[in-house]
C-alpha positions, 0 to 999 in steps of 0.5 A, spaced: 176 764 475 171 760 480 176 760 485 178 768 485 170 768 486 170 763 492 176 766 495 172 773 495 166 770 499 170 766 503 174 773 505 167 777 506 163 772 510 169 772 516 170 780 514 162 780 516 163 775 522 168 779 525 165 784 529 160 779 531 166 775 533 168 780 538 162 782 541 161 776 544 168 775 546 167 781 549 160 780 551 162 772 555 164 769 560 164 770 568 162 778 571 161 781 578 159 787 581 154 790 586 148 795 586 145 800 590 138 803 590 131 804 594 127 798 595 119 797 597 117 792 603 111 791 605 109 787 611 100 785 612 100 782 619 092 783 620 091 781 628 098 782 631 095 781 638 087 779 638 085 786 641 090 790 636 090 792 629 095 794 625 096 798 618 099 794 614 107 796 612 109 799 607 115 803 607 122 803 602 129 804 604 135 803 602 138 798 599 144 793 597 147 787 592 152 784 590 153 778 585 156 775 579 154 770 573 156 767 566 154 769 560 154 764 554 157 766 548 152 764 543 149 769 537 144 774 537 142 773 545 145 773 551 144 767 556 146 767 562 145 765 569 147 769 575 146 769 582 147 774 589 146 777 595 141 783 597 140 787 602 133 790 602 135 796 608 131 797 615 125 799 614 122 803 619 115 807 621 111 809 627 104 808 627 100 813 631 093 808 633 087 810 638 090 807 645 097 809 644 103 808 638 106 802 635 113 802 631 114 797 626 122 795 623 123 790 617 130 787 616 130 782 610 135 779 606 135 774 601 139 770 596 137 770 589 138 765 583 136 767 575 136 766 568 138 772 564 137 774 557 139 780 553 138 783 547 143 788 544 142 794 541 148 796 540 152 798 547 146 797 550 142 792 551 135 790 554 135 783 559 131 781 563 131 775 568 127 770 572 129 765 577 128 764 584 129 768 591 131 765 598 129 770 603 129 772 611 124 777 613 123 779 619 118 785 624 119 787 629 113 791 633 114 797 638 107 797 642 106 803 646 099 802 649 096 808 655 092 804 658 094 798 656 099 795 659 099 788 658 099 789 650 105 794 650 112 791 649 116 788 643 113 783 640 115 779 633 114 775 627 118 773 621 118 767 615 123 765 610 122 760 604 124 760 597 118 763 591 119 765 585 123 772 582 123 777 576 127 783 573 127 787 568 133 792 567 138 795 561 145 796 561 151 799 557 157 797 556 164 800 556 169 795 554 170 791 560 165 795 564 158 795 564 153 800 567 147 797 569 139 799 571 134 794 573 127 793 576 126 787 580 120 784 584 121 778 588 115 775 590 114 772 596 109 770 599 110 767 607 106 767 613 106 775 614 104 776 607 110 780 604 112 784 597 119 785 595 121 790 590 127 793 588 129 799 583 137 799 583 143 802 579 150 798 579 158 796 576 159 790 573 166 787 572 166 782 566 173 778 566 175 777 560 
């Protein structure tokens, strides 16, 4: 009687763990993907020249990224690492000042590395990530001032470095394919005082 009861209990435990094991197997392992979206790029130049103060640059543009990572087979939560390349587009604007016009063009790219923590809600997961971004940012000002030929022309400023980055998002698993939406903040602080954020949606392929 005792042996039969033990066998039934063991079978019940194995059956209960089977969906969890299948879920872990389906979600763990290597993956790669890409996303497209909108990047918000802000630059504060202050005095571009001693005689000319330029308003802050605050524009959005189409952005894209490619990334890959690995999710570890841990029950209850998903822990992983992820790395990618981000192109924040080329936002630009023309600013009218009393003396003429100033055209501003930004060019920002970055490599990032994140630790990712996810929580399953059925086929839908929510996740957060924290990591570092290695960025390169340039801003070019094309200055055309009537009456001030010495100040007219083109001038560029740029910087690069490594700083903190954060993100939150949700992902829907459809077999080996995942649909992902996320919002990321790249907390960079160069001499040109840039703020970067990106809202994106993308597809991911899990290699398992």
